[in-house]
C-alpha positions in Angstrom: 0.0 0.0 0.0 1.2 3.5 -0.5 2.8 4.9 2.6 0.3 7.8 2.7 -2.4 5.2 3.6 -0.7 4.6 6.9 0.2 8.2 7.6 -2.8 10.4 6.9 -6.4 10.3 8.0 -9.2 11.4 5.7 -7.6 13.4 2.9 -9.2 16.7 2.1 -11.4 16.5 5.2 -9.4 15.9 8.3 -5.8 16.6 9.2 -4.5 14.8 12.3 -1.4 15.8 14.2 0.8 13.1 12.6 0.2 14.7 9.2 1.4 18.0 10.5 4.7 16.6 11.6 5.0 14.7 8.3 4.2 17.5 5.9 6.0 20.3 7.8 4.1 23.0 5.9 1.9 25.9 6.8 -1.6 25.2 7.9 -4.2 25.1 5.1 -7.1 27.3 6.0 -9.4 25.2 3.8 -8.8 22.1 6.0 -10.0 21.2 9.4 -7.1 21.3 11.9 -6.4 18.6 14.5 -7.7 20.9 17.1 -10.9 21.7 15.2 -11.6 18.0 14.5 -14.0 16.7 17.1 -15.8 13.5 17.8 -19.1 14.8 16.2 -17.1 15.9 13.1 -15.1 12.7 12.8 -18.0 10.3 13.1 -19.8 10.9 9.8 -16.5 10.4 7.9 -15.9 7.2 9.8 -19.4 5.8 9.1 -19.1 6.6 5.4 -15.6 5.2 5.1 -16.8 2.0 6.8 -19.6 1.6 4.4 -17.2 2.3 1.5 -14.8 -0.3 2.8 -17.6 -3.0 3.0 -18.8 -2.1 -0.5 -15.2 -2.2 -1.8 -14.8 -5.7 -0.5 -17.9 -6.8 -2.5 -17.5 -4.6 -5.6 -15.5 -7.1 -7.6 -15.1 -9.8 -4.9 -18.8 -10.8 -5.4 -17.7 -12.9 -8.4 -16.1 -15.4 -5.9 -19.4 -16.4 -4.3 -20.9 -16.2 -7.8 -23.4 -13.5 -7.2 -21.9 -11.7 -10.3 -19.8 -12.8 -13.2 -18.3 -11.5 -16.4 -14.7 -10.4 -15.6 -11.4 -12.1 -15.5 -11.6 -12.0 -11.7 -14.3 -14.7 -12.0 -11.7 -16.9 -13.7 -9.5 -16.7 -10.6 -6.9 -14.4 -12.1 -4.7 -12.6 -9.4 -6.9 -10.1 -7.6 -5.9 -8.0 -4.5 -9.2 -6.5 -3.4 -7.7 -3.0 -3.7 -11.2 -1.5 -3.4 -11.3 -2.8 0.1 -7.7 -2.0 1.0 -7.6 1.6 0.0 -10.6 3.0 1.9 -9.7 0.8 4.9 -6.2 2.1 5.3 -6.6 5.7 3.9 -9.9 6.6 5.6 -11.7 4.1 7.8 -9.0 2.7 10.1 -7.2 6.0 10.8 -10.5 7.9 11.5 -11.9 5.1 13.7 -8.7 4.9 15.7 -8.6 8.7 16.0 -12.2 8.6 17.4 -11.2 5.8 19.9 -8.2 7.7 21.2 -10.1 11.0 21.5 -13.2 9.4 23.0 -11.4 7.4 25.6 -9.4 10.5 26.7 -12.7 12.4 27.1 -14.5 9.4 28.7 -17.0 9.6 25.8 -17.5 5.9 25.6 -20.6 6.3 23.5 -18.4 7.4 20.7 -15.6 4.8 21.3 -18.2 2.0 21.5 -19.5 2.9 18.0 -15.9 3.2 16.6 -14.8 -0.1 18.1 -17.9 -1.9 16.7 -17.2 -0.6 13.2 -13.4 -1.3 13.4 -14.1 -4.8 14.7 -16.4 -5.4 11.7 -13.9 -4.0 9.2 -10.9 -6.0 10.6 -12.9 -9.2 10.5 -13.9 -8.6 6.9 -10.4 -7.7 5.8 -8.7 -10.7 7.5 -11.4 -13.0 6.1 -10.3 -11.8 2.7 -6.5 -11.5 3.0 -5.5 -13.6 6.0 -2.7 -11.5 7.4 -3.1 -7.7 7.4 -1.3 -4.7 9.1 -3.0 -3.6 12.3 -0.9 -3.2 15.4 1.8 -1.4 13.4 -0.5 0.4 11.0 -1.3 4.1 11.1 1.8 5.1 13.0 2.8 7.9 10.7 6.5 8.5 10.4 7.0 6.2 13.4 6.6 3.2 11.1 6.5 3.6 7.3 6.8 -0.2 6.7 4.2 -1.9 9.0 4.5 -5.6 9.4 1.4 -7.8 9.2 -0.6 -9.4 12.0 -1.6 -13.0 11.3 -5.2 -14.0 10.9 -4.9 -16.1 14.1 -3.7 -13.1 16.0 -6.4 -10.9 14.7 -9.1 -13.4 15.6 -7.8 -14.5 18.9 -6.7 -11.1 20.2 -7.6 -8.0 18.4 -11.0 -8.4 16.9 -12.6 -10.0 20.0 -10.9 -7.3 22.2 -12.5 -4.5 20.1 -15.9 -6.1 20.2 -15.8 -6.9 23.9 -14.8 -3.3 24.6 -17.4 -1.9 22.3 -20.2 -3.8 24.2 -18.8 -2.6 27.5 -18.4 1.0 26.3 -21.9 1.3 24.9 -23.3 0.4 28.3 -21.2 2.9 30.3 -22.6 6.2 31.6 -22.8 9.2 29.3 -19.8 11.5 29.4 -19.7 14.5 31.6 -19.1 17.0 28.8 -22.5 18.3 27.7 -21.5 18.4 24.1 -20.7 14.8 24.0 -23.5 13.3 26.0 -25.6 12.7 22.9 -23.9 11.2 19.9 -24.2 13.6 17.0 -24.0 13.1 13.2 -24.8 9.4 13.4 -26.0 8.6 9.9 -27.1 5.1 10.8 -28.9 5.1 14.2 -29.2 8.8 15.0 -27.3 8.4 18.2 -29.4 5.6 19.6 -26.9 3.6 21.7 -29.3 0.7 22.2 -29.3 0.2 18.5 -25.5 0.3 18.4 -25.3 -2.2 21.2 -27.5 -4.6 19.2 -25.1 -4.0 16.2 -22.1 -4.8 18.4 -23.7 -8.1 19.5 -24.6 -8.9 15.8 -20.9 -8.4 14.8 -19.7 -10.6 17.6 -22.3 -13.3 16.7 -20.8 -13.3 13.2 -17.3 -13.5 14.8 -18.3 -16.5 17.0 -19.9 -18.3 14.0 -16.7 -17.9 12.0 -14.6 -19.3 14.8 -16.9 -22.2 15.4 -15.4 -23.6 12.3 -12.4 -24.4 14.5 -14.2 -24.7 17.8 -17.8 -25.9 17.6 -18.4 -25.0 21.2 -18.5 -21.4 20.2 -21.9 -22.0 18.5 -23.5 -21.4 21.8 -21.8 -18.0 22.0 -23.1 -17.2 18.5 -26.6 -18.1 19.6 -26.4 -15.9 22.7 -25.2 -12.9 20.9 -27.5 -13.3 17.9 -30.4 -13.4 20.3 -29.2 -10.2 22.0 -28.9 -8.5 18.6 -31.4 -7.3 16.1 -35.1 -7.9 16.6 -36.4 -6.7 13.2 -35.2 -5.3 9.8 -35.4 -1.9 11.3 -32.3 -2.7 13.4 -30.0 -3.5 10.4 -26.5 -1.9 10.4 -26.8 -0.2 7.0 -26.1 3.2 5.6 -28.9 4.7 3.5 -27.8 7.0 0.7 -29.4 10.0 -0.9 -30.0 10.9 -4.6 -27.3 13.6 -4.5 -24.9 11.1 -2.7 -25.9 7.9 -4.3 -25.4 4.3 -3.2 -22.1 3.1 -4.8 -23.8 0.2 -6.5 -25.9 2.7 -8.4 -23.0 4.3 -10.1 -21.0 1.1 -10.6 -23.7 -1.2 -12.1 -27.2 0.3 -11.5 -26.8 3.4 -13.7 -23.9 2.2 -15.8 -24.2 2.3 -19.6 -21.8 -0.6 -20.2 -22.2 -3.5 -17.7 -18.9 -5.0 -16.7 -20.6 -7.7 -14.6 -24.0 -9.4 -14.6 -25.8 -11.8 -12.3 -24.4 -15.3 -12.5 -26.2 -18.3 -13.8 -25.8 -20.0 -10.4 -27.7 -17.2 -8.6 -30.3 -16.9 -11.4 -31.0 -20.6 -11.4 -31.5 -20.7 -7.7 -34.0 -17.8 -7.9 -35.7 -19.2 -11.0 -36.4 -22.5 -9.3 -34.1 -24.5 -11.6 -31.7 -25.7 -8.9 -32.0 -26.6 -5.2 -35.5 -25.0 -4.8 -38.0 -26.0 -7.4 -40.1 -22.8 -6.9 -39.6 -19.4 -8.4 -38.4 -16.9 -5.8 -40.2 -13.5 -5.8 -36.8 -11.8 -5.2 -35.8 -12.6 -8.8 -37.5 -9.5 -10.2 -36.3 -7.4 -7.2 -32.6 -8.4 -7.5 -32.3 -8.0 -11.2 -34.0 -6.7 -14.4 -34.7 -9.1 -17.3 -34.9 -8.1 -20.9 -36.8 -10.0 -23.6 -39.3 -12.8 -23.3 -37.0 -15.7 -22.6 -36.6 -17.2 -19.1 -34.1 -15.4 -16.9 -30.6 -16.5 -17.6 -27.3 -15.4 -16.0 -23.8 -15.4 -17.2 -21.8 -18.6 -16.6 -19.1 -18.1 -14.0 -15.7 -17.9 -15.8 -17.2 -16.5 -19.0 -16.4 -12.9 -19.9 -19.0 -10.2 -20.4 -20.4 -10.4 -23.9 -19.5 -14.0 -24.5 -22.7 -15.4 -23.1 -25.4 -14.4 -25.6 -28.3 -15.9 -23.7 -27.6 -13.9 -20.5 -30.6 -11.5 -20.2 -30.5 -10.1 -16.6 -28.7 -7.1 -15.2 -28.3 -5.1 -12.0 -30.0 -1.8 -12.8 -31.1 1.4 -11.2 -34.6 -0.1 -10.7 -33.3 -3.1 -8.7 -33.4 -2.9 -4.9 -29.7 -2.9 -4.1 -28.6 -0.5 -6.9 -31.0 2.3 -6.7 -29.5 5.7 -5.9 -31.1 5.8 -2.4 -30.6 2.1 -1.5 -29.1 1.2 1.8 -25.6 -0.4 1.9 -26.1 -3.4 4.2 -23.3 -4.3 6.5 -25.0 -6.8 8.9 -28.7 -7.5 9.1 -31.5 -9.1 11.1 -31.9 -11.7 8.4 -28.3 -12.7 8.8 -28.8 -13.1 12.5 -31.7 -15.4 11.9 -29.6 -17.6 9.6 -26.8 -17.6 12.2 -29.3 -18.9 14.7 -30.6 -21.5 12.3 -27.1 -22.7 11.6 -25.9 -22.6 15.2 -29.0 -24.4 16.5 -29.1 -27.0 13.7 -26.8 -29.6 15.4 -28.8 -29.7 18.7 -32.3 -28.1 18.3 -33.9 -28.6 14.9 -37.2 -26.9 15.9 -35.3 -23.7 16.9 -33.2 -23.9 13.8 -36.3 -24.2 11.6 -38.1 -21.3 13.3 -35.0 -19.1 12.7 -34.7 -20.3 9.1 -38.3 -19.2 8.4 -37.8 -15.8 10.1 -34.7 -15.2 8.0 -36.4 -15.9 4.8 -39.4 -13.8 5.7 -37.2 -10.9 6.8 -35.3 -10.9 3.5 -38.5 -11.0 1.4 -40.0 -8.2 3.5 -36.9 -6.0 3.5 -36.7 -5.8 -0.3 -40.4 -5.0 -0.7 -42.0 -8.3 -1.8 -45.8 -8.0 -1.5 -47.3 -9.7 1.6 -49.4 -12.0 -0.4 -46.4 -13.1 -2.4 -44.4 -13.6 0.8 -47.2 -15.8 2.2 -47.4 -17.9 -0.9 -43.6 -18.4 -1.1 -43.3 -19.3 2.6 -46.1 -21.9 2.3 -44.6 -23.6 -0.7 -43.5 -27.2 0.0 -39.9 -26.3 -1.2 -39.6 -23.7 1.6 -42.0 -25.1 4.4 -40.1 -28.3 4.7 -40.7 -28.8 8.4 -38.1 -29.1 11.2 -37.6 -32.8 10.7 -36.7 -32.3 7.1 -34.6 -29.2 7.4 -31.1 -29.5 6.0 -28.0 -27.4 6.4 -28.2 -26.8 2.6 -31.7 -25.2 3.1 -30.3 -22.8 5.7 -27.1 -21.9 3.8 -28.7 -21.5 0.4 -31.5 -19.2 1.8 -28.8 -17.2 3.6 -27.0 -17.0 0.3 -30.1 -15.5 -1.3 -30.8 -13.1 1.6 -27.2 -11.8 1.7 -27.1 -11.0 -2.0 -24.2 -8.7 -2.9 -22.6 -9.0 0.5 -19.0 -10.4 0.7 -19.9 -12.4 3.9 -21.3 -15.1 1.7 -17.8 -15.9 0.4 -16.7 -16.5 4.0 -19.7 -18.9 4.4 -18.7 -20.8 1.3 -15.1 -21.2 2.5 -16.3 -22.3 5.9 -18.0 -25.2 4.2 -15.2 -25.5 1.5 -17.8 -25.1 -1.3 -19.4 -28.5 -0.3 -21.7 -29.5 -3.1 -24.1 -31.1 -0.6 -24.5 -27.6 0.9 -24.2 -25.4 -2.1 -26.1 -27.6 -4.5 -25.2 -27.3 -8.2 -22.3 -24.9 -7.4 -19.4 -25.5 -9.9 -16.0 -24.0 -10.4 -15.7 -21.3 -13.1 -15.3 -22.8 -16.5 -11.8 -21.0 -16.7 -9.7 -21.4 -13.6 -6.2 -19.8 -13.7 -5.0 -21.0 -10.2 -2.6 -24.0 -10.6 -4.3 -27.3 -9.8 -7.8 -25.9 -10.4 -8.7 -25.4 -6.8 -11.6 -23.4 -5.3 -10.6 -19.8 -4.6 -9.6 -19.4 -1.0 -8.1 -15.9 -0.4 -7.1 -12.6 -1.9 -3.9 -11.9 -3.6 -1.7 -9.3 -1.8 -3.0 -5.8 -2.4 -1.5 -4.2 -5.6 -0.2 -1.2 -3.6 2.0 -3.2 -1.3 4.8 -4.8 -3.3 7.7 -2.4 -3.8 6.4 0.0 -1.2 6.2 -1.9 2.1 9.4 -3.8 2.9 7.7 -5.9 5.7 5.4 -8.1 3.6 4.4 -11.7 4.6 4.9 -14.6 2.3 1.6 -14.8 0.4 0.8 -18.1 -1.3 -1.4 -18.4 -4.4 -5.1 -17.8 -4.0 -5.9 -21.5 -3.9 -4.2 -22.0 -0.4 -6.7 -22.2 2.5 -6.7 -19.5 5.2 -6.1 -20.4 8.9 -9.8 -19.8 9.7 -11.0 -22.4 7.2 -8.4 -25.1 7.8 
């Protein structure tokens, strides 16, 4: 990564003290100084940068869980997730860490609790993509221009859980004494409602425990406990809603694009169209994508390049739910919590798992605006209403796959199950696979900005080598 990513905070908006010592120039009156930057002025930038980072992880990476296809990335060509790396290290991480330091000094734990929740979420997302990433040595300005990487194991066993535990503690502490900090200002997600942020922190920790249960199944009980403390409806979702003048990034990238560089994959379309695991057409098909022509909906085959699949007739457009200008950018949701409960209960309590599975499906349908009568019909179809005794882990994970459309978390799910064809029915490797040995994709390549700039790089194997979490 470029050294500037580790040194400066939000360029053009905030100027922290480390930048002053680095640049050694006169103050720019057009910029906010370190003294003028306050917790209420930092928080909006931190929230937007966090959403941008989560979007950046999914922007091209969504070809790995086969939500989208059409680029060489879907053929497993080397890809470094730079759209995640750059906003994480240039904006999100330095701003969130700045908030934490300032908030703890002022005993404004309402602000530090929010920042730790977001930082824990971002670090978990980044390490799930890369494995090792810089954290403890990152963002130190001229004190360390070549930060070494923390391992995925260190991040999971020490840093992420520490942030999330502290976030939950901070969000329950008394309000700060300073009157100007007692109520959180400029909170674009929950308008300063700390109870909502506490639910979000539990939701992130539930995801964390589910991930680690891959190595330690006893942690499924922790995932259940936190998921049940978290969101109680779609209204609780951790999501940033955009405005027409500041549009959702999917809108500009695919929704309003003249030339589509990616399209929905045939795997996703077949699931929604009832031609795969579920022999019933899903009402989300026409919400997630726009079809042209009179033929049945058909996606692009993973591994094929855009334009080479003549029968593909569906696209992400501005009229689809996720890519409208004012759509929310989902980071973690109530529907996901229900599927976490379903998966975590499945080994020991099929009735509880089935109830959560149904709640997750209904929440997803309702969230994207499916009509109540269509929800009822779909939920009552025999392909969905299978009964607790017939519920399979495939039912749970495939419905979670559909509910988390365009979220990179699904790629983590697939790797937790190592693309098991009994779980992800009809899932196949891309028709072109450029990783030696033709394995399933397992990790990101190193970020493009790192080689030749950072002298403390870890050894990075090819993208077919399994990460620690999924071993």
